[in-house]
C-alpha positions as CSV (number, residue, x, y, z in Angstrom):
1,M,-108.4,23.6,-45.9
2,E,-110.3,26.4,-47.4
3,I,-112.9,25.0,-49.8
4,K,-116.0,26.7,-51.2
5,K,-119.3,25.7,-50.5
6,P,-121.1,23.5,-52.7
7,K,-123.8,24.2,-54.5
8,T,-125.2,20.9,-55.2
9,S,-126.7,17.4,-53.9
10,R,-126.3,16.1,-50.2
11,R,-124.6,12.7,-52.0
12,M,-122.5,13.8,-54.7
13,D,-122.5,16.7,-57.3
14,R,-123.5,16.5,-60.6
15,A,-120.2,17.4,-61.8
16,V,-119.4,14.1,-60.7
17,R,-122.9,12.6,-62.1
18,P,-122.8,11.5,-65.5
19,S,-124.9,13.8,-67.5
20,R,-128.5,12.1,-68.6
21,R,-127.5,12.6,-72.0
22,S,-124.2,10.0,-70.8
23,S,-123.8,6.4,-72.3
24,F,-124.3,5.3,-68.1
25,G,-127.5,5.9,-68.1
26,S,-128.0,6.7,-64.6
27,E,-126.1,7.9,-61.3
28,A,-126.8,4.5,-60.1
29,D,-125.0,3.2,-62.9
30,F,-122.3,5.8,-62.5
31,E,-122.1,4.5,-58.5
32,K,-121.6,1.2,-59.5
33,I,-118.2,1.7,-61.4
34,V,-116.7,3.8,-58.7
35,E,-117.3,1.0,-56.1
36,M,-115.6,-1.7,-58.9
37,G,-112.0,0.4,-58.2
38,N,-109.8,-0.6,-55.4
39,D,-109.3,3.1,-54.3
40,G,-111.0,5.5,-52.0
41,I,-113.2,8.0,-53.8
42,F,-114.2,11.1,-52.0
43,V,-116.0,14.2,-53.0
44,V,-115.0,17.1,-50.6
45,G,-117.3,20.1,-50.4
46,G,-115.3,23.9,-49.9
47,D,-115.9,23.5,-46.6
48,G,-113.9,20.7,-46.2
49,K,-116.9,18.2,-45.6
50,I,-117.3,15.1,-47.5
51,L,-120.2,14.8,-49.6
52,F,-119.7,11.7,-51.2
53,A,-116.9,8.5,-50.2
54,N,-117.1,4.5,-51.7
55,S,-117.5,1.9,-50.1
56,M,-113.1,1.3,-50.7
57,A,-112.8,4.6,-48.7
58,S,-114.7,3.4,-45.9
59,T,-112.5,0.2,-45.7
60,I,-109.3,2.2,-45.7
61,T,-110.2,4.7,-43.2
62,G,-112.1,2.4,-41.2
63,I,-115.0,4.8,-40.7
64,P,-118.5,3.2,-41.5
65,R,-119.6,4.8,-44.6
66,E,-122.8,6.9,-43.2
67,R,-120.3,8.4,-40.7
68,L,-117.9,9.5,-43.9
69,L,-120.5,11.8,-45.0
70,G,-120.6,15.0,-44.0
71,R,-117.0,14.7,-41.7
72,D,-114.1,17.0,-41.8
73,F,-111.7,15.0,-44.2
74,P,-108.3,15.3,-42.6
75,S,-110.2,14.0,-39.4
76,T,-110.9,11.0,-41.4
77,L,-107.1,10.4,-42.0
78,G,-106.6,11.1,-38.3
79,K,-104.7,14.4,-39.0
80,E,-104.9,18.0,-38.5
81,E,-106.3,19.8,-40.9
82,K,-103.2,22.4,-40.7
83,D,-101.0,19.0,-40.7
84,F,-103.0,17.6,-43.7
85,L,-102.6,20.9,-45.8
86,G,-98.3,20.8,-45.0
87,S,-98.5,17.7,-46.9
88,F,-99.2,20.0,-49.9
89,S,-97.2,22.9,-49.3
90,G,-96.0,24.2,-52.0
91,R,-97.9,21.8,-54.5
92,E,-100.8,24.6,-55.2
93,G,-102.2,23.1,-58.6
94,A,-104.3,24.3,-60.8
95,E,-108.0,23.2,-61.7
96,G,-108.5,19.8,-62.8
97,Q,-104.4,19.2,-61.9
98,K,-103.9,15.9,-60.1
99,L,-101.7,16.6,-56.9
100,C,-100.3,13.5,-55.1
101,V,-98.5,13.0,-51.8
102,E,-97.5,9.6,-49.8
103,M,-98.2,9.9,-46.2
104,E,-98.7,7.8,-43.0
105,I,-102.6,7.9,-41.4
106,T,-104.2,6.7,-38.3
107,T,-107.4,4.9,-38.5
108,E,-110.0,5.6,-36.3
109,L,-109.4,2.1,-34.7
110,G,-105.7,3.0,-34.3
111,E,-104.6,1.5,-36.8
112,K,-101.3,2.8,-38.9
113,K,-101.3,3.0,-42.7
114,A,-99.4,4.2,-45.5
115,V,-101.5,5.9,-48.2
116,E,-101.1,8.1,-51.4
117,V,-103.2,10.4,-51.3
118,C,-104.4,12.3,-54.8
119,L,-106.3,15.9,-55.0
120,V,-108.1,16.9,-58.1
121,R,-109.9,20.6,-57.4
122,G,-113.2,20.5,-59.4
123,T,-113.6,22.8,-62.7
124,R,-115.8,25.5,-63.4
125,G,-119.0,24.4,-63.8
126,R,-120.9,22.2,-61.5
127,G,-117.9,21.0,-60.1
128,E,-116.6,24.3,-59.0
129,G,-115.4,24.4,-55.2
130,K,-115.3,21.0,-54.6
131,T,-112.3,18.9,-54.3
132,Y,-112.2,15.2,-55.4
133,V,-109.8,13.0,-53.6
134,Y,-108.4,9.4,-54.5
135,L,-107.1,7.3,-51.5
136,R,-104.8,4.3,-52.6
137,D,-103.5,1.8,-49.6
138,I,-99.8,1.5,-50.3
139,T,-99.2,-0.5,-46.9
140,E,-98.2,-3.6,-48.9
141,R,-96.5,-1.7,-51.3
142,R,-94.3,-0.2,-48.8
143,R,-93.3,-3.3,-47.0
144,F,-92.9,-4.9,-50.5
145,E,-90.0,-1.5,-51.3
146,K,-88.5,-2.1,-47.5
147,E,-88.3,-5.9,-47.8
148,V,-87.0,-5.2,-51.4
149,R,-84.3,-2.5,-49.7
150,N,-83.3,-4.8,-47.0
151,S,-82.6,-7.6,-49.2
152,E,-80.4,-5.5,-51.3
153,E,-78.7,-4.0,-48.4
154,K,-78.3,-7.7,-47.4
155,L,-76.9,-8.4,-51.1
156,R,-74.6,-5.6,-50.9
157,T,-73.3,-6.6,-47.5
158,L,-73.6,-10.4,-48.5
159,F,-71.5,-9.5,-51.8
160,E,-68.7,-7.5,-49.8
161,R,-68.4,-10.1,-47.5
162,V,-67.8,-12.9,-49.3
163,R,-64.4,-14.4,-49.1
164,H,-64.1,-14.9,-53.0
165,G,-63.7,-12.7,-55.5
166,L,-67.2,-11.5,-57.2
167,F,-67.3,-9.5,-60.0
168,V,-69.2,-8.3,-62.9
169,S,-67.2,-7.3,-65.9
170,S,-68.2,-5.8,-68.9
171,K,-67.2,-7.8,-72.7
172,E,-64.2,-5.2,-73.3
173,G,-62.7,-6.4,-71.1
174,R,-63.2,-4.5,-67.6
175,F,-64.5,-4.9,-64.0
176,I,-67.8,-3.0,-63.8
177,E,-68.1,-3.7,-60.1
178,C,-66.2,-6.1,-57.9
179,N,-66.0,-6.8,-53.7
180,Q,-63.7,-6.5,-51.1
181,A,-62.3,-9.7,-51.7
182,M,-61.9,-9.4,-55.3
183,L,-59.3,-6.4,-54.4
184,E,-57.4,-8.0,-51.6
185,M,-57.2,-11.0,-54.2
186,L,-55.4,-8.7,-56.6
187,G,-53.3,-6.7,-54.2
188,Y,-55.3,-3.3,-54.9
189,E,-56.5,-1.1,-52.0
190,N,-58.5,1.2,-54.3
191,K,-61.5,-0.4,-56.3
192,K,-61.3,2.6,-58.7
193,E,-57.7,1.8,-59.8
194,L,-58.5,-1.7,-60.3
195,L,-62.0,-0.7,-62.1
196,R,-59.8,1.1,-64.9
197,K,-57.7,-2.5,-65.5
198,D,-57.6,-3.7,-68.7
199,L,-58.3,-7.2,-68.3
200,P,-56.6,-9.1,-70.8
201,Q,-53.7,-7.2,-70.7
202,D,-53.2,-6.2,-67.2
203,I,-55.0,-9.3,-65.0
204,Y,-55.0,-12.5,-67.2
205,V,-51.4,-14.0,-67.4
206,R,-52.6,-15.2,-70.3
207,V,-54.2,-12.9,-73.1
208,E,-55.6,-16.5,-74.5
209,D,-57.3,-17.3,-71.6
210,R,-59.5,-14.3,-71.5
211,V,-60.5,-14.8,-75.2
212,R,-60.9,-19.0,-74.3
213,F,-63.1,-18.0,-71.4
214,M,-65.3,-15.2,-73.2
215,E,-66.0,-18.7,-76.3
216,K,-67.1,-20.8,-73.8
217,A,-69.4,-18.7,-72.0
218,E,-71.2,-17.4,-75.3
219,R,-71.2,-21.2,-76.7
220,E,-72.0,-23.0,-73.7
221,G,-73.9,-20.2,-71.5
222,C,-71.4,-20.7,-68.2
223,V,-68.3,-21.1,-67.6
224,K,-67.7,-23.2,-64.2
225,D,-64.1,-23.7,-62.8
226,M,-62.3,-23.0,-65.6
227,E,-58.3,-22.8,-63.6
228,V,-56.4,-19.7,-65.1
229,E,-53.9,-17.3,-63.8
230,F,-54.2,-13.9,-62.8
231,K,-51.6,-11.1,-62.4
232,K,-51.6,-9.2,-59.0
233,K,-50.6,-5.6,-58.5
234,N,-47.2,-6.4,-57.6
235,G,-46.7,-8.5,-60.9
236,E,-47.0,-12.1,-58.3
237,K,-49.0,-14.8,-60.1
238,I,-51.8,-16.2,-58.5
239,T,-54.0,-19.3,-59.7
240,V,-58.0,-19.4,-59.6
241,L,-60.9,-21.1,-60.3
242,L,-63.4,-19.1,-62.3
243,T,-67.1,-19.7,-62.9
244,A,-69.1,-16.7,-64.6
245,Y,-72.4,-16.3,-66.7
246,P,-72.6,-14.3,-69.6
247,I,-75.3,-11.0,-69.5
248,W,-77.5,-10.5,-72.2
249,N,-79.3,-7.6,-73.6
250,D,-82.9,-7.3,-75.1
251,R,-81.3,-7.8,-78.3
252,G,-79.9,-11.1,-77.1
253,E,-76.6,-10.5,-77.1
254,V,-73.6,-10.8,-74.5
255,V,-72.7,-7.3,-73.2
256,G,-70.7,-8.6,-70.3
257,Y,-70.3,-11.2,-67.6
258,E,-70.8,-12.0,-64.1
259,G,-69.0,-14.7,-61.9
260,I,-66.9,-15.1,-59.0
261,N,-63.2,-16.2,-58.3
262,L,-61.6,-18.5,-56.3
263,D,-57.9,-18.2,-55.3
264,I,-56.4,-21.1,-55.2
265,T,-52.7,-20.5,-55.6
266,E,-52.3,-22.2,-51.9
267,R,-54.3,-25.4,-52.4
268,K,-51.9,-25.8,-55.8
269,R,-48.7,-25.4,-53.9
270,I,-50.2,-27.8,-51.8
271,E,-51.2,-30.2,-54.4
272,E,-48.1,-29.5,-55.9
273,E,-45.8,-30.4,-52.6
274,L,-48.4,-33.7,-51.9
275,R,-47.8,-34.8,-55.7
276,K,-43.9,-34.8,-55.2
277,A,-44.4,-36.3,-51.6
278,N,-46.4,-39.2,-53.0
279,E,-43.7,-38.9,-56.4
280,F,-41.2,-39.5,-54.0
281,F,-42.9,-42.2,-51.9
282,V,-44.0,-44.4,-54.8
283,N,-40.1,-44.0,-56.2
284,L,-39.3,-45.1,-52.9
285,I,-41.8,-48.1,-52.8
286,Q,-40.4,-48.7,-56.3
287,S,-36.8,-48.5,-56.2
288,S,-37.1,-50.9,-53.3
289,V,-34.9,-54.4,-54.2
290,D,-37.4,-56.1,-51.6
291,G,-41.3,-56.7,-53.0
292,I,-43.8,-54.8,-50.9
293,I,-47.1,-55.3,-51.1
294,A,-50.2,-53.8,-49.6
295,A,-53.8,-55.2,-49.3
296,D,-57.0,-54.1,-47.6
297,M,-58.6,-56.2,-45.2
298,K,-60.4,-58.1,-48.0
299,G,-57.3,-59.4,-49.1
300,N,-57.1,-57.1,-52.4
301,I,-54.0,-55.8,-53.3
302,L,-53.4,-52.6,-53.7
303,I,-49.9,-52.0,-53.8
304,F,-47.4,-54.6,-55.8
305,N,-44.2,-52.9,-56.3
306,R,-40.8,-53.9,-58.9
307,G,-39.4,-55.7,-56.5
308,A,-42.6,-58.2,-55.6
309,E,-42.8,-58.6,-59.6
310,A,-39.5,-59.7,-59.6
311,L,-39.8,-62.0,-56.8
312,T,-43.5,-63.6,-57.8
313,G,-43.1,-63.7,-61.5
314,Y,-46.4,-61.4,-61.7
315,R,-46.8,-57.6,-63.2
316,A,-48.6,-55.1,-61.2
317,E,-51.1,-55.0,-63.9
318,E,-51.7,-58.9,-63.5
319,V,-52.5,-58.1,-59.4
320,I,-53.7,-55.4,-58.5
321,G,-57.5,-55.5,-58.0
322,K,-57.2,-58.9,-59.9
323,I,-55.5,-61.8,-57.4
324,H,-56.3,-61.9,-53.7
325,I,-53.6,-62.1,-51.5
326,T,-53.7,-65.7,-50.5
327,K,-53.0,-66.8,-53.7
328,I,-49.3,-65.6,-53.4
329,Y,-48.5,-67.5,-50.0
330,P,-48.7,-71.2,-49.9
331,E,-52.4,-72.7,-48.4
332,A,-52.9,-71.5,-44.5
333,V,-49.6,-69.1,-44.4
334,A,-52.2,-65.7,-44.9
335,K,-54.2,-66.7,-42.3
336,E,-50.6,-67.6,-40.1
337,V,-49.5,-64.1,-40.9
338,M,-52.5,-62.2,-39.9
339,K,-52.4,-64.5,-37.2
340,R,-49.0,-63.4,-35.8
341,L,-49.6,-59.8,-36.8
342,R,-52.4,-59.4,-34.3
343,S,-50.5,-61.5,-31.7
344,P,-47.9,-59.3,-28.9
345,D,-45.6,-62.4,-29.0
346,Y,-44.3,-61.8,-33.0
347,G,-42.9,-58.1,-32.6
348,G,-46.0,-56.3,-30.6
349,V,-49.5,-56.2,-31.9
350,G,-50.2,-54.8,-35.4
351,K,-46.4,-55.9,-36.5
352,L,-44.5,-58.9,-37.4
353,A,-40.8,-58.9,-36.8
354,P,-38.6,-60.8,-39.8
355,S,-39.9,-64.0,-40.3
356,Q,-38.6,-66.5,-43.0
357,L,-41.5,-68.4,-45.1
358,S,-42.4,-69.2,-48.3
359,V,-44.4,-67.5,-51.2
360,V,-45.9,-68.7,-54.0
361,D,-44.7,-67.3,-57.7
362,K,-46.5,-67.3,-60.7
363,E,-45.3,-70.8,-61.9
364,G,-46.6,-72.2,-58.5
365,R,-42.9,-72.6,-57.0
366,E,-42.6,-71.8,-54.0
367,V,-39.7,-68.9,-53.3
368,P,-37.9,-68.6,-49.7
369,V,-38.4,-65.2,-48.3
370,Q,-38.0,-63.0,-45.3
371,L,-41.1,-61.3,-44.6
372,S,-41.6,-58.2,-42.0
373,A,-45.1,-56.7,-41.9
374,A,-47.9,-54.2,-40.4
375,L,-51.2,-53.2,-39.9
376,I,-52.4,-50.1,-40.8
377,Y,-55.3,-48.3,-38.7
378,D,-57.4,-45.4,-39.7
379,R,-58.0,-42.1,-36.9
380,D,-60.4,-44.7,-35.1
381,G,-57.7,-47.3,-34.9
382,K,-59.9,-49.6,-37.4
383,E,-57.7,-51.8,-39.6
384,V,-57.9,-50.7,-42.7
385,A,-54.5,-52.5,-44.7
386,S,-51.7,-54.9,-44.4
387,V,-48.2,-53.7,-45.8
388,G,-45.3,-56.6,-46.3
389,I,-42.0,-56.2,-47.3
390,F,-40.5,-59.8,-48.7
391,T,-36.9,-60.3,-49.3
392,D,-36.2,-62.8,-51.6
393,L,-33.6,-65.3,-49.6
394,R,-32.3,-67.5,-52.3
395,P,-29.6,-64.9,-53.2
396,R,-28.6,-65.4,-49.6
397,L,-29.3,-69.6,-49.6
398,E,-27.2,-69.4,-52.8
399,M,-24.5,-67.6,-50.5
400,E,-24.4,-70.1,-48.0
401,R,-24.3,-72.8,-50.1
402,K,-21.1,-71.3,-51.6
403,L,-20.0,-70.6,-48.6
404,Q,-20.1,-74.0,-47.2
405,E,-19.1,-75.5,-50.5
406,T,-15.8,-73.4,-49.8
407,H,-15.2,-74.7,-46.3
408,V,-15.8,-77.9,-47.9
409,Q,-12.8,-76.9,-49.8
410,L,-11.1,-75.3,-47.4
411,V,-11.4,-78.2,-45.2
412,S,-10.4,-80.6,-48.3
413,S,-7.6,-78.4,-49.4
414,E,-6.2,-78.2,-44.9
415,K,-6.2,-82.4,-45.5
416,M,-4.4,-82.1,-48.7
417,A,-1.9,-80.1,-47.4
418,S,-1.8,-82.2,-44.3
419,L,-1.3,-84.7,-47.1
420,G,1.4,-83.1,-48.3
421,K,3.4,-82.6,-45.8
422,L,3.3,-86.4,-44.8
423,A,3.7,-86.9,-48.8
424,A,7.1,-85.1,-48.5
425,G,8.1,-86.4,-45.6
426,I,7.2,-90.1,-47.1
427,A,9.4,-88.9,-50.3
428,H,12.5,-87.9,-48.1
429,E,12.3,-91.2,-46.7
430,I,11.8,-93.4,-49.5
431,N,13.3,-91.3,-52.0
432,N,16.8,-91.6,-50.3
433,P,17.0,-95.6,-50.3
434,L,15.6,-95.9,-53.7
435,G,18.1,-94.1,-55.0
436,G,20.7,-95.7,-53.3
437,I,18.8,-98.9,-54.9
438,L,18.8,-98.0,-58.6
439,I,22.1,-96.7,-58.3
440,Y,23.8,-100.0,-56.9
441,A,21.7,-102.2,-58.7
442,S,22.8,-100.0,-61.5
443,L,26.4,-100.9,-60.6
444,I,26.2,-104.1,-60.2
445,M,24.9,-104.6,-63.7
446,E,27.9,-102.8,-65.3
447,D,30.0,-105.2,-63.5
448,L,28.6,-108.7,-64.3
449,P,29.0,-109.7,-68.3
450,E,26.6,-109.8,-70.4
451,G,25.4,-113.5,-70.0
452,D,25.0,-113.4,-66.8
453,P,22.0,-114.4,-65.3
454,R,21.8,-112.1,-62.6
455,R,21.6,-109.3,-65.0
456,Q,18.2,-110.3,-65.6
457,D,16.9,-110.2,-61.8
458,L,19.1,-106.9,-61.4
459,A,17.1,-105.2,-64.3
460,R,13.9,-105.7,-62.8
461,I,14.9,-104.8,-59.4
462,V,15.7,-101.2,-61.7
463,S,12.7,-101.5,-63.2
464,E,10.4,-101.8,-60.1
465,A,12.5,-99.1,-58.2
466,G,12.1,-96.5,-61.0
467,R,7.7,-97.4,-60.8
468,C,8.1,-96.9,-56.8
469,K,9.6,-93.5,-57.9
470,E,6.7,-92.6,-60.2
471,I,4.4,-93.8,-57.3
472,V,5.7,-91.4,-55.1
473,K,6.3,-88.6,-57.8
474,S,2.3,-89.0,-58.3
475,L,1.6,-88.7,-54.9
476,L,3.1,-85.3,-54.5
477,E,1.6,-83.7,-57.4
478,F,-1.6,-84.9,-56.1
479,A,-1.4,-83.2,-52.8
480,R,1.1,-80.4,-53.7
481,Q,0.7,-77.4,-51.0
482,T,1.9,-74.4,-53.6
483,E,-1.3,-72.5,-55.5
484,P,-2.7,-74.2,-59.1
485,K,-0.2,-72.9,-61.8
486,M,-2.5,-72.3,-64.9
487,E,-0.5,-73.6,-67.9
488,P,-1.1,-75.6,-71.3
489,T,-2.0,-79.2,-70.2
490,D,-2.3,-82.3,-71.7
491,V,-5.8,-83.8,-71.1
492,N,-4.9,-87.4,-72.1
493,R,-1.4,-87.8,-70.1
494,A,-3.6,-86.3,-67.3
495,I,-6.1,-89.2,-67.6
496,T,-3.3,-91.7,-68.3
497,E,-1.2,-90.6,-65.1
498,G,-4.5,-91.1,-62.8
499,L,-5.1,-94.6,-64.5
500,F,-1.2,-95.6,-63.5
501,F,-1.9,-94.3,-60.0
502,L,-5.4,-96.6,-59.9
503,E,-5.2,-99.5,-62.4
504,N,-2.9,-101.8,-60.5
505,Q,-5.3,-101.2,-57.1
506,A,-7.6,-104.4,-56.1
507,L,-10.5,-102.4,-57.1
508,F,-9.7,-102.5,-60.9
509,H,-8.3,-105.9,-61.1
510,N,-11.6,-107.2,-62.6
511,I,-12.5,-103.7,-64.7
512,Q,-12.0,-103.8,-68.1
513,I,-10.8,-100.2,-69.1
514,V,-11.4,-99.3,-72.9
515,K,-9.3,-95.8,-73.8
516,N,-10.7,-94.1,-76.6
517,L,-8.0,-90.6,-76.7
518,D,-7.8,-88.9,-79.0
519,P,-4.2,-88.6,-80.1
520,F,-4.4,-84.9,-81.7
521,L,-6.1,-83.5,-78.8
522,P,-5.4,-79.8,-78.7
523,P,-3.8,-78.7,-74.8
524,V,-6.4,-77.3,-72.3
525,R,-5.1,-74.1,-70.4
526,G,-5.1,-75.6,-66.8
527,H,-3.7,-77.7,-63.5
528,A,-2.2,-81.1,-64.5
529,G,-2.5,-82.2,-60.7
530,Q,-5.9,-81.0,-60.0
531,L,-7.6,-82.2,-63.7
532,K,-5.9,-85.6,-62.5
533,Q,-7.4,-85.3,-59.2
534,V,-11.3,-84.7,-61.2
535,F,-10.6,-87.6,-63.2
536,M,-9.2,-90.3,-60.6
537,N,-12.3,-89.0,-58.3
538,I,-15.0,-90.0,-61.6
539,I,-13.0,-93.1,-62.7
540,V,-13.3,-94.3,-58.5
541,N,-16.9,-93.8,-58.6
542,A,-17.2,-95.3,-61.6
543,A,-15.5,-98.5,-60.6
544,E,-17.6,-98.4,-57.1
545,A,-20.7,-98.4,-58.8
546,M,-19.7,-101.4,-60.8
547,H,-18.8,-103.3,-57.4
548,G,-15.1,-103.8,-59.1
549,N,-16.7,-105.7,-62.1
550,G,-17.5,-103.8,-65.4
551,V,-16.7,-101.8,-68.6
552,L,-15.2,-98.3,-68.1
553,T,-15.1,-96.5,-71.5
554,I,-12.9,-92.9,-71.0
555,G,-12.9,-91.0,-74.4
556,T,-12.0,-87.5,-75.4
557,S,-12.1,-85.6,-78.6
558,S,-12.5,-82.0,-79.5
559,S,-15.1,-79.2,-80.2
560,S,-15.7,-78.7,-83.8
561,D,-13.8,-75.0,-83.3
562,R,-10.7,-76.7,-81.0
563,K,-11.4,-74.6,-78.4
564,R,-12.6,-77.1,-75.9
565,V,-11.9,-80.8,-75.0
566,I,-14.6,-83.2,-74.2
567,V,-14.2,-86.2,-71.9
568,E,-16.7,-88.8,-71.7
569,F,-16.5,-91.3,-69.0
570,T,-18.9,-94.3,-69.5
571,D,-20.2,-97.4,-67.4
572,T,-21.9,-100.3,-66.8
573,G,-22.6,-99.9,-63.1
574,E,-25.9,-99.6,-61.1
575,G,-27.4,-95.9,-62.8
576,I,-28.2,-93.2,-60.7
577,P,-32.1,-92.7,-59.7
578,P,-33.9,-90.0,-61.2
579,E,-34.0,-88.0,-57.6
580,N,-30.9,-88.4,-57.1
581,L,-29.1,-86.8,-60.0
582,P,-29.8,-83.5,-59.2
583,R,-27.5,-83.7,-56.0
584,I,-24.8,-85.6,-56.9
585,F,-22.6,-82.8,-56.8
586,D,-23.8,-81.4,-53.6
587,P,-21.6,-81.0,-50.6
588,F,-22.0,-84.2,-48.1
589,F,-24.4,-86.3,-50.3
590,T,-23.5,-89.8,-50.7
591,T,-25.5,-92.9,-51.3
592,K,-22.4,-95.4,-49.8
593,G,-23.0,-96.4,-46.4
594,V,-21.6,-94.9,-43.4
595,G,-17.7,-94.9,-43.3
596,K,-17.5,-95.7,-47.0
597,G,-17.9,-92.1,-48.5
598,T,-18.1,-88.5,-47.4
599,G,-19.9,-86.6,-50.3
600,L,-17.1,-84.6,-51.0
601,G,-15.1,-86.2,-54.1
602,L,-17.7,-84.8,-56.6
603,A,-18.4,-81.9,-55.2
604,T,-14.5,-80.8,-55.4
605,S,-14.4,-82.4,-59.1
606,Y,-17.4,-80.0,-59.7
607,G,-15.7,-76.8,-58.4
608,I,-12.2,-77.6,-60.1
609,V,-14.0,-78.0,-63.3
610,Q,-15.9,-74.5,-62.7
611,D,-12.5,-72.7,-62.1
612,H,-11.6,-73.8,-65.7
613,G,-14.1,-72.4,-67.1
614,G,-15.6,-75.6,-68.1
615,T,-19.0,-77.7,-67.2
616,I,-20.3,-81.6,-66.0
617,H,-23.4,-82.8,-67.3
618,V,-24.6,-86.2,-66.2
619,K,-26.3,-88.9,-67.8
620,S,-27.9,-92.3,-66.4
621,Q,-30.3,-94.8,-66.2
622,V,-31.0,-97.2,-63.7
623,G,-29.3,-100.4,-64.8
624,Q,-27.8,-99.2,-67.4
625,G,-24.9,-97.1,-66.1
């Protein structure tokens, strides 16, 4: 380093000292100011020896200040002269011009530091031939810059490696920057190609979504999880969740947006499949004619389908989350169901094979049901819920009742068939001699003169024989085996013929029969024999209720529109207790002693009246008939 020999003092040339006319007042004042800086300051003579060094210069170089003075300047930086001068190669400056370079130095203690070295050649005059050196420790700055660079590299790496689409876009509708995931999401291989695309026209499926996004971002300061549809390069549509923030300039104007796009197309597809599957199972549950009820282990009802609504009379909104599961069972039945579910004896642990029990409807009535149930477990095998399928047994029980009635009627029909066969045989056996009696008695009457007293006896014989034929005829009609033929029938006549068959029996000898029959009664479409059987059953029951002594009143009338006929039977018997009234038409129900009744008479009568499109109503009070 070629520097001319100084002509000034041993510490600092007057060129760097203020003039005595300066406002600093003294060299000491100037040195104080120099010491206040954070930079090391050297004054180097023309021979390269240090003439002056402040305290910071000593701190930076690690060399005591007294040892710096007179020392070759490059050596203080741990460098050879040629290396030091090489740092300024091609950068020779004019007088007073500052030349700066950054370099790494090694202190006397072996510590490496990054420094910025600035040289200023002295101007002509007292500072001529001297060089002023400013030394600044930039180690921390270098470290910080390195960390920033590393951070930027990490951010760039992170930006590119994020699996979701990151972007920066302009307000005008162009991508300024995007990551690899964004390219892949939209099906582009070349970033430049994507950056040229017009977002509203080429990327958004609906232009109005872009407008809506911009308005919301500017209005609210951000857009979070906005669901929009994008177009891929091949035209395929994808659904994304868009989250972004606006970019503002110094004037407070929005100039762009930065954010992230999450491709949720697959998630939407799965959600749609789950929705359809859930909808299918909900419809399946709701469409079941059986009641399906599910409850958690605390007894809170979770599922209550339309079948359960029809079964119990409750609506789902009245039950779910409001009624405990035990409320739909009779007392203690719910606990018994859970006990069976946890037992291996009723279909296996966690299952309940079909079992018959009762549930309680909204009105408090017990409804017979068949229950199949199961426990629901989580992944850890813990009980989380129970579900039951309730089949209403009322239709089946009603069907069984009707089948029983049909069976009874079949048995009765078989009996009637047997009676019909017997009656047919009796008719043949009785009608032949009765016919002979009638013929010969009539012939004898014709041969006797009018005044002969025997004619009166023969007339009695003819009359009684004719009565016997009517009895046999009625018996045949009552028990005949032919299918009932519906035809216009005189109800009054059916009642009269039935009475004719009964009134001479011993049970009726002390019973007064009052007939209030409407002579203008319209005919009904029916079977005379079956109607006669109904009337006879009722009449016999009335006579037995009066124990053969009382008044039986029989009345007929027509409805106001003359489309229906009303027949009333009133007796003065002992009456029917209220608890027996609902059961008097049940098959085999009887209050008579053993061997005195089968309980089939009124049941058969009820069926016949129903078959004729009619109804039977009973009113009774105990002791009044």
